[in-house]
Every structure is written in structure tokens, then in C-alpha cells.
N, C-alpha and C positions, 0 to 999 in steps of 0.2 A: 501653480498646482500641476498642470499638465507636464511641465518639465520635470518635476519631482517624480511623477508617476512614470514617465518615460525612463528615467534613470533606474527606478526600482524594478521595472519590468523587463530590463534587458536580459537576453539569454546569456548563459555562462560563456566564458571565453573558450579557447581551444581546449579540447578534452584530451586526457592521456589514458592509455590502456590501463586496466586494472592490474596491479602488480600481482595479486593473489589469484588471478583467474585460473580456475581449475583446481584450486587447493582450498584449504580451510584454515581459519584461525583456531588456536588451541587454548584450552583452559588450563587451570592450575595442574590438572592431572595429565595433561598432554593429549586428552581426547578432544576432537573437534565438536563443538556444539552447533555450528552452522557449516554449511557447504555452499559455495557459490559456483554456479555452472552456467556457462554461456552455451546456448544451444547452437547447433550447426545445421548445414543443409538448408532446407526450405524454412527452417525455424531460426535462421541466423538473425540476430537482433533481439531475440527474447533471452533474458537472463533470469535464472531462478535462484532464489535464496531458500535453501532447505534447512529448516530448524530440526535438529536431531539431538535431543536431550531426553532419551527414553526413561532414564532413572527418575526424572522429575516431571514427566509428561510435558516437556517443553516449557516448564515454568520459567518466568523471566527473572533470573538471578543476575548477579553482578557480571559473571563471565559471559553469559548469553547476551546481555545488553551491550557489553563492551564490544563483543564480536560483531553484533548487528550494526552498531555505530561505525565501527571500522570499515565494514564492508560497504555500507551506504556512502561513507565519505569517499571511498575509492571509486565506486560505481558512478557517483555523481560526476566524476571527471571523465567518464568513458563515453565517447561519442557513439560507440557501437550499440549502446543499450537503447532500444526503442520501446521495449515493454519490460517491466520488472514484475516477476511473479513470486509471491510468497506461498510456500507450501510446507508440509510437515513430512518428516521421515519416520514419524512415530504413528503406527496404525491406530486409528480410533481417536486421535486428538490432533487439533491444530495448535492450540496453545492454552494451557490450563490457567494462565494468568500469572500474577506476581508470585514469586517463590516465598510463601509465608513462613516456611520453616527457616529459611535463611534470614528473613526479616525479623523473626523472633529473637535472633541473636544480636540484633543491632540496637544501639542506643537510640533515643529519640532524635538526636542530632543526625545520626547516620541514616535513619529512616527518611528524614527530610531531604537529605542529599540524594539518596537513592531515588526517591519519587521524582525529584527534579530531573535526574538523569533519564528516568522513564518518560517523562513528558518531552524531554529533548529528543528521545528516540522517536516518539510518535510524530514530532514535528519534522524530523529528518525524512520520514516516510513520505512527506509531502514533496515528492521527488519530481525533477523536471519531466521525466517520461511517465506515461500512464503506469499505474500500479494495480495489481490484482491480487486478492487474497483467495486462496483455494482452501475451503474449510470442509474437510472430510470427516471431522470429529468434533470434539469439545472445543469451544472457544469461549472461555469464561473470563469475566473481569478484564484484566489487562490483555488477555488474548483477543477478546472482542474489540477492545480499544485499538489494538494493533490493526485489526481488520477494518475498523471504522476509519483509520488513518489512510487506508488505501482508497483509490478512486472507485474500484469495482470489487464486488464480492460475489463469489459463487459458493454454494453450499450443497452438501448431500442432503436430500429431503428428509431422511429419517435418522441417519447416524450423526449428523451435525447437531449439536446442542449449544446454544449460545445465550448469553445474558450478562448484564452488568449486575453481578450478584453481591457486590461489596457490602450492601446494607445488611445482608444475612451474616456478615462476619464482623459487624460493628464498625464498618468503614464506609467511605463513599468513593465513587470513581475518582481517581486522582491523576490519570494519564490522558485526559482529554474527553472522557466519556460524557461528562455533564455538558460539554460544549458540542461535540460532534454528533451525539445521538439526537438531540433536538433539531439540529440542522438537517439531519437525515430524515427524521420521522415527524417533526413538529413537536412543539413544547408539551402539549397535554399528554401525548402518548409516551414521550420520553420520560416525563415525570412518573407516569404509571409504572413503566418498566423498571425504573431506578428505585422508586419507593417500595415496590413489591419484591425486587430482586428476582423477577420471574425469568424462567428459562424457556427458550423457544426452540422448536425444531427448525430444521432448514425450510420445510414447507411453510410453517407459520411465519418465519422471518420473511420469506418471499411475499406472502400475502400482505404483510405490513409495509413492504418496500424496503426492508433492511438489507436484503441481498438482491442482486440483479437476476440470478438464476438459481433454481433448486432442481437437482437431478436425482434420479433413482441411483442408489448405491450399487456398485458392482461387487463381484467376489473378491477382487483385489483390495477393495476399500479405498479406491482413489478416483472415483467417478467425478468428484468436484474438480480435482486437478485436471482431468482430461477435458472437462468443459471449459475450465479457465484457460487451458492451452488453446482450445479452439477460438476462444474470444481474443486471446493475444494474437493468434494467426490472422484474425479479421482486421486487427489494428495495424499489423506489421506492414502491409503494402502501402499504407497511406503516407502522405508527406509528413515526415517526422517533425519538422520545424512548425508546420501548421498545426499539428496535433498538440505539440507542447504549448504553443501560443494560445490555442483554444482552451487548454487546461488552465493556463494563467488567467485568461479572460473570465472563465467561469468561476474559478476559485476566488479571485480578487473581487470580481463583480458581485458575488453573493454577500460580501461583507459591507457593501455600501448601498446608497440609494441608487435608483435606476439611472438617473442622469449621470452620476459618477461612473456607474457601471458601463454605460454607453461610451463614455470617454475612454475608459480602460480598453474596451473592445476596439475602439478606433486606433489607439496606440498600438495594440497588438497587431491589428490588421496592417497598419503602416509598416511595421517591422517585417512583415511577411512579403510585402510587395517586391523588394529587390532580390529575393531569393531565386536561385536557379530552379528550385523545385516548382515555383509558381509558373515560371516560363515553360518548364517541361510539361506541367499540367495543361496549359493552354495549347501547346504544340500537339500533345497526345490527343486532346479533344478534336483539334482541327484535322489531324491525320487519321482519326478513328482507330487508334491503337492504345493498348494499356500504357499508362505512364511508368517511367522508370525513375523513381525518386531517390536521391542520393544524400539528402540531409544537408544541403548547402543552399 
């Protein structure tokens, strides 16, 4: 069993630079619906995915989903990415959920295929590096499911509105909401929110534990993004391999009994022992100086 776990928990091999760094994928009309930006200077190591489909309030249609999948596949191979931040380029909205107008034109078979791709997208957001969702506006249905797939969530206290509202549309959450919400909030509360289709403000979401931080909105409408960036900056100086392995240990450990979870933690810990960063951390402690982690 431990041998199988060790194989399953290995870190990815050598990573390659993102080919589209600094540019964007394009939809059928030639307009980009997402942009990928690697920050520089003191923020080097933070990468942002900006959703920018104003005509549909960032609704998850075929083009946007395809572009997100493409970007995530390339970023997964990029060793420079230490924190991945999801944000919106559309003021007042994070992601309005699935594109129901587009779905209305699909056959039943096409709907099934699309929802499966949507689930696949949320699974891809289970990224090696920490992920943060910055919700400055509406995050409904699939938009909240996208945020739930991230490790951390930051919301504007008043302007962010979130909920799994599918039951108000004759649907149920189909991109992981029925699984991730109860893991986040507990079964009874998740059932209440899904059964009622209730919408929550950012402040209410923080009180329930759905978001890590809720902040007062600013005039520019991007306060959650700035708080999310501060959170990313806190993560950035830490040993990246140790952070990734800690994420694996938590995520995998939460799915099993505690004895198996302790075994997973042990496997992750063992993988970190031979790293240069562990030796650097010990040396920095001994020499009373800040460590300089390089991700090796």
C-alpha cells in the first residue's frame, strides 16, 4: 500500500516554461476570454489567470472552459509558478456560472459532455501549487464551484455574492459543488445551502467558513484581489516543495482514515528530506538569517 501511495504522490518531473506566458488564448471571434500573467519583481512566482468575458459576465461556455483547461495544462508544467491566483477582469462579477444560454442550444448528449468537461476543469484547478480565488463580485453556480476548487478564497464583504443556486433553475450542482461544499462547511450546512439555493454575501460566507477573508470593497472594485495578492505574497517566500507536499498531504489525507492520512504525511515528509531547500532552511536557522529557497 505504501509503495502505491509513494508512486501516486510523487511530484511532477522537470517543468517547462509556459508557451503562452504574457498572452491569451482566443475564442471563435478572436477575442481572448482569459489572460495569463506572470508577475515580476517582488511578486515573481505569482501567476494570475484573469477571466475576461464581459458580454456573458464570465459565464463558463465552451470557449472559456477550453482556454482555462489549456492554460492550466501549460502552467502545471511551469516550475516558476509558486502561487496561482484566479481573478476577474469584469467589474462586479467573478464568474456567473455555466453559460445557460449556450447550454440551451445543446442536445442532451452535448450537455452531458459539456458538464463532464466542466468537472474536469474543476479537477485541474487541484493544481500542484496553492490556488487562490479573488471574488470581488458575483460567484454563482459554476462560479462558486470554481472558487471551491481553489485552496483559498477571498471575497469582498458586500459586493461579492455567492451561492450554489442550481436548484432555483431546475438543476443541481454538477461541477463538484455537492462534493466540495460539504467538505468545506460540513454536510448539514451544505445541504441547507444547496436545497435552498441561498445566496450569501462575502461577509456571510466568511462567518460560515466558506471564504478565508472578507474585505471592505474599494472604489476600484478590486479589494478582494488586493487581499488575495497579499495572501499570495505571504506564501511566496516559503519553501515551494514543502508547500506543495503539505498541500498533497492535506488533500489526500482528508479523503482517508487518520491512520492512512498519517502514512501519507510520512511519505510526503520523506520526499522533502533530500531537498536543497530543507538544508537551506536548517542553515538559515543556524546562521540567524532569512532562508533563500529555490524550489530544489
